C-alpha positions as semicolon CSV with decimal commas, in nm:
position;residue;x (nm);y (nm);z (nm)
1;X;0,000;0,000;0,000
2;X;0,167;0,317;-0,121
3;X;0,064;0,649;0,030
4;X;0,036;0,926;-0,229
5;X;0,008;1,289;-0,120
6;X;-0,103;1,588;-0,324
7;X;-0,252;1,931;-0,279
8;X;-0,623;1,930;-0,193
9;X;-0,892;2,019;-0,448
10;X;-1,255;2,123;-0,412
11;X;-1,360;1,760;-0,464
12;X;-1,185;1,675;-0,136
13;X;-1,369;1,927;0,083
14;X;-1,643;1,697;0,218
15;X;-1,394;1,430;0,325
16;X;-1,160;1,695;0,470
17;X;-1,452;1,831;0,669
18;X;-1,543;1,485;0,800
19;X;-1,185;1,402;0,905
20;X;-1,138;1,733;1,084
21;X;-1,484;1,722;1,242
22;X;-1,411;1,378;1,386
23;X;-1,102;1,510;1,562
24;X;-1,280;1,831;1,666
25;X;-1,557;1,628;1,834
26;X;-1,284;1,462;2,044
27;X;-1,150;1,806;2,140
28;X;-0,811;1,750;1,981
29;X;-0,843;1,966;1,671
30;X;-1,010;2,297;1,597
31;X;-1,323;2,259;1,385
32;X;-1,329;2,408;1,036
33;X;-1,645;2,484;0,840
34;X;-1,676;2,378;0,477
35;X;-1,665;2,748;0,386
36;X;-1,335;2,796;0,570
37;X;-1,194;2,482;0,411
38;X;-1,280;2,612;0,065
39;X;-1,126;2,949;0,146
40;X;-0,807;2,786;0,282
41;X;-0,796;2,498;0,035
42;X;-0,461;2,607;-0,109
43;X;-0,300;2,533;0,231
44;X;-0,422;2,172;0,246
45;X;-0,265;1,847;0,137
46;X;-0,438;1,511;0,123
47;X;-0,314;1,153;0,135
48;X;-0,450;0,860;-0,062
49;X;-0,413;0,486;-0,047
50;X;-0,529;0,350;-0,380
51;X;-0,818;0,584;-0,466
52;X;-0,930;0,646;-0,108
53;X;-0,860;0,977;0,070
54;X;-0,726;0,869;0,409
55;X;-0,559;1,176;0,559
56;X;-0,508;1,550;0,549
57;X;-0,299;1,833;0,682
58;X;-0,242;2,199;0,616
59;X;0,051;2,435;0,617
60;X;-0,020;2,787;0,737
61;X;0,229;3,072;0,722
62;X;0,278;3,243;1,057
63;X;0,573;3,464;0,968
64;X;0,843;3,525;0,713
65;X;1,039;3,215;0,812
66;X;0,777;3,015;1,006
67;X;0,488;2,788;0,906
68;X;0,258;2,570;1,113
69;X;0,130;2,222;1,042
70;X;-0,244;2,222;1,120
71;X;-0,541;1,992;1,083
72;X;-0,320;1,683;1,052
73;X;-0,546;1,380;1,067
74;X;-0,591;1,026;0,943
75;X;-0,918;0,841;0,895
76;X;-1,019;0,572;1,143
77;X;-0,893;0,233;1,036
78;X;-0,588;0,380;0,862
79;X;-0,380;0,498;1,156
80;X;-0,037;0,342;1,200
81;X;0,016;0,292;0,826
82;X;0,263;0,578;0,765
83;X;0,001;0,821;0,635
84;X;0,081;1,090;0,893
85;X;0,453;1,055;0,819
86;X;0,388;1,090;0,446
87;X;0,176;1,401;0,502
88;X;0,436;1,563;0,727
89;X;0,709;1,492;0,470
90;X;0,492;1,639;0,194
91;X;0,417;1,951;0,400
92;X;0,784;1,993;0,491
93;X;0,876;1,978;0,123
94;X;0,610;2,242;0,048
95;X;0,768;2,462;0,317
96;X;1,115;2,412;0,166
97;X;0,981;2,515;-0,175
98;X;0,860;2,838;-0,010
99;X;1,209;2,882;0,142
100;X;1,072;2,858;0,498
101;X;1,334;2,792;0,766
102;X;1,114;2,665;1,052
103;X;0,804;2,452;1,083
104;X;0,603;2,409;1,404
105;X;0,291;2,244;1,537
106;X;0,081;2,251;1,850
107;X;-0,006;1,892;1,924
108;X;-0,103;1,615;2,158
109;X;0,088;1,365;1,939
110;X;0,430;1,468;2,068
111;X;0,602;1,132;2,014
112;X;0,479;1,123;1,653
113;X;0,642;1,459;1,583
114;X;0,958;1,366;1,773
115;X;0,992;1,058;1,551
116;X;0,973;1,297;1,255
117;X;1,263;1,512;1,382
118;X;1,076;1,777;1,583
119;X;1,178;1,898;1,927
120;X;0,960;2,024;2,212
121;X;0,978;2,400;2,262
122;X;0,790;2,660;2,465
123;X;0,472;2,791;2,300
124;X;0,566;3,143;2,398
125;X;0,846;3,156;2,138
126;X;0,572;3,176;1,873
127;X;0,406;3,514;1,930
128;X;0,285;3,488;1,569
129;X;0,069;3,192;1,671
130;X;-0,036;3,324;2,011
131;X;-0,163;3,657;1,879
132;X;-0,316;3,519;1,561
133;X;-0,501;3,209;1,678
134;X;-0,463;3,138;2,048
135;X;-0,640;3,457;2,155
136;X;-0,958;3,317;1,995
137;X;-0,930;2,967;2,145
138;X;-1,148;2,857;2,436
139;X;-0,840;2,682;2,583
140;X;-0,636;3,003;2,571
141;X;-0,572;3,015;2,947
142;X;-0,552;2,640;3,000
143;X;-0,387;2,517;2,680
144;X;-0,259;2,163;2,714
145;X;-0,112;2,125;2,366
146;X;0,264;2,091;2,329
147;X;0,463;2,303;2,084
148;X;0,711;2,126;1,858
149;X;0,958;2,275;1,612
150;X;1,180;2,157;1,329
151;X;1,439;2,361;1,144
152;X;1,434;2,281;0,774
153;X;1,763;2,241;0,587
């Protein structure tokens, strides 16, 4: 089973919505409306096994040399098959093409990111993230996500 990643298209929106909504209902990912997904579609990548969309993730610019991996998720029944790794590699390559030096994520899946070369850092070193997104989050004052960072070569 080969995992193939590509940029998302409008045909992917309903499945993207369902993947993200599943994680959002568990409280481990911010929800995104279909309208927001369409508006931000150029930031999303999707992963396929055969002809089935089985994962997604997005890359959002936070600063001149910093991007964030967001909305990284894999469909139930497909976890542990390297789909997340393939998506992270694809998103890192997209960041390199944009000449971005650093890539970060806020996550509960710390060991996953560590296996992909990320290190734990303090959230506060990302004022771009804190002032852009965190101020609108209901967990703002009790955030339990861990910040991870990777410097791209």
